[in-house]
C-alpha positions as CSV (number, residue, x, y, z in Angstrom):
1,X,243.3,91.3,-6.3
2,X,240.8,94.0,-7.5
3,X,239.5,91.7,-10.0
4,X,238.5,88.6,-7.9
5,X,236.9,91.1,-5.1
6,X,234.9,92.7,-7.5
7,X,233.1,90.5,-8.9
8,X,232.8,88.6,-5.3
9,X,231.4,92.2,-3.8
10,X,228.8,92.5,-6.3
11,X,227.2,89.6,-5.4
12,X,226.9,89.9,-2.3
13,X,225.4,93.4,-3.3
14,X,223.0,91.6,-4.7
15,X,222.5,89.2,-2.4
16,X,221.5,91.7,0.0
17,X,219.0,93.5,-2.5
18,X,217.6,90.6,-3.2
19,X,216.9,89.3,0.2
20,X,214.2,91.4,1.5
21,X,211.9,90.7,-1.6
22,X,213.2,87.2,-1.7
23,X,211.9,87.2,1.9
24,X,208.9,88.5,1.3
25,X,207.8,86.5,-2.0
26,X,208.6,83.2,0.4
27,X,207.0,84.4,3.2
28,X,203.8,85.1,0.6
29,X,204.3,81.8,-1.0
30,X,204.4,80.0,2.6
31,X,200.9,81.8,3.9
32,X,198.7,81.3,0.3
33,X,199.9,77.6,1.0
34,X,199.1,77.4,4.3
35,X,195.9,79.1,3.4
36,X,195.3,77.3,0.9
37,X,195.8,73.9,3.1
38,X,193.3,74.9,5.6
39,X,190.2,75.8,3.0
40,X,190.9,72.2,1.4
41,X,190.6,70.8,4.9
42,X,187.4,72.7,5.5
43,X,183.6,70.3,4.8
44,X,182.0,71.5,2.5
45,X,178.5,72.7,2.8
46,X,176.5,69.7,2.9
47,X,173.2,71.0,0.7
48,X,170.1,69.5,2.3
49,X,167.1,68.6,1.2
50,X,164.7,71.5,1.7
51,X,161.9,70.2,4.1
52,X,158.9,69.8,2.3
53,X,156.1,72.4,2.5
54,X,153.5,71.1,5.3
55,X,150.1,72.0,2.7
56,X,152.6,70.2,-0.1
57,X,152.9,66.6,2.7
58,X,149.2,66.6,3.3
59,X,148.0,66.6,-0.4
60,X,150.3,64.1,-1.2
61,X,148.8,61.9,1.3
62,X,145.5,62.9,0.3
63,X,146.5,61.4,-3.1
64,X,147.6,58.4,-1.6
65,X,144.7,58.2,0.5
66,X,142.6,58.4,-2.8
67,X,144.8,56.0,-5.0
68,X,143.6,53.8,-2.2
69,X,140.0,54.1,-2.7
70,X,139.6,53.9,-5.6
71,X,141.3,50.4,-5.4
72,X,138.8,49.0,-2.6
73,X,135.9,50.7,-4.9
74,X,137.1,48.7,-8.2
75,X,137.8,45.1,-6.2
76,X,134.4,46.1,-4.2
77,X,132.4,46.5,-7.8
78,X,134.3,43.5,-8.8
79,X,132.5,41.3,-6.2
80,X,129.5,43.1,-6.8
81,X,129.6,42.1,-10.5
82,X,130.7,38.5,-9.6
83,X,127.5,38.3,-6.9
84,X,124.9,40.1,-9.5
85,X,125.6,37.2,-12.1
86,X,126.4,34.1,-9.6
87,X,122.4,35.8,-8.0
88,X,121.2,35.7,-12.2
89,X,123.1,32.1,-12.6
90,X,120.4,30.8,-9.7
91,X,118.0,32.8,-11.0
92,X,117.8,31.4,-13.9
93,X,117.8,27.8,-12.3
94,X,115.1,28.0,-10.0
95,X,113.4,29.5,-12.9
96,X,114.5,25.8,-14.5
97,X,113.3,24.2,-11.6
98,X,109.7,26.4,-10.9
99,X,108.5,25.8,-14.2
100,X,109.5,21.7,-13.7
101,X,108.0,21.6,-11.4
102,X,104.5,22.8,-12.2
103,X,104.6,20.3,-15.2
104,X,104.9,18.0,-12.9
105,X,102.2,19.5,-10.4
106,X,99.6,19.8,-13.2
107,X,100.9,15.5,-15.0
108,X,99.7,15.2,-11.1
109,X,96.5,16.4,-11.3
110,X,95.6,15.3,-14.7
111,X,96.1,12.0,-13.8
112,X,93.8,12.5,-10.8
113,X,90.8,13.8,-12.4
114,X,91.0,11.0,-14.8
115,X,89.0,8.3,-14.4
116,X,90.1,4.6,-13.2
117,X,89.3,2.2,-15.4
118,X,87.6,-1.4,-13.4
119,X,89.6,-4.3,-14.1
120,X,87.3,-7.1,-14.0
121,X,88.0,-9.5,-11.3
122,X,87.8,-13.4,-10.6
123,X,84.7,-13.2,-9.3
124,X,82.6,-11.3,-11.9
125,X,84.0,-14.8,-14.4
126,X,82.8,-17.7,-15.0
127,X,84.2,-21.1,-12.8
128,X,85.1,-23.6,-15.4
129,X,85.1,-26.1,-13.3
130,X,81.4,-26.0,-12.1
131,X,78.8,-27.0,-13.9
């Protein structure tokens, strides 16, 4: 009987020796898993974009305004250039018409100064029937 009780007695002694260590390691593993579970559920801190510097924002607004003004000036310059070309075209047409008007006036003036040729009238001709 001592053979049967020997191994059984040593297993019981080993279980008693391992029990506190096994219990401590199990408790430590449980605590670690609980902490890991809590850590995983904590939301990550969102990295917010830093607020822009007010001075930088003003500079950006000024640049945007400057681009708009430059675009408007380009449009105005194109309009003025177009108007200038139309004005030149109209001026050239007026010069041509003025030249034609002067030529017409000179022609009319020379026609008035030319002597008028007198055409013979019927009374100046001898009558055939009268003898």
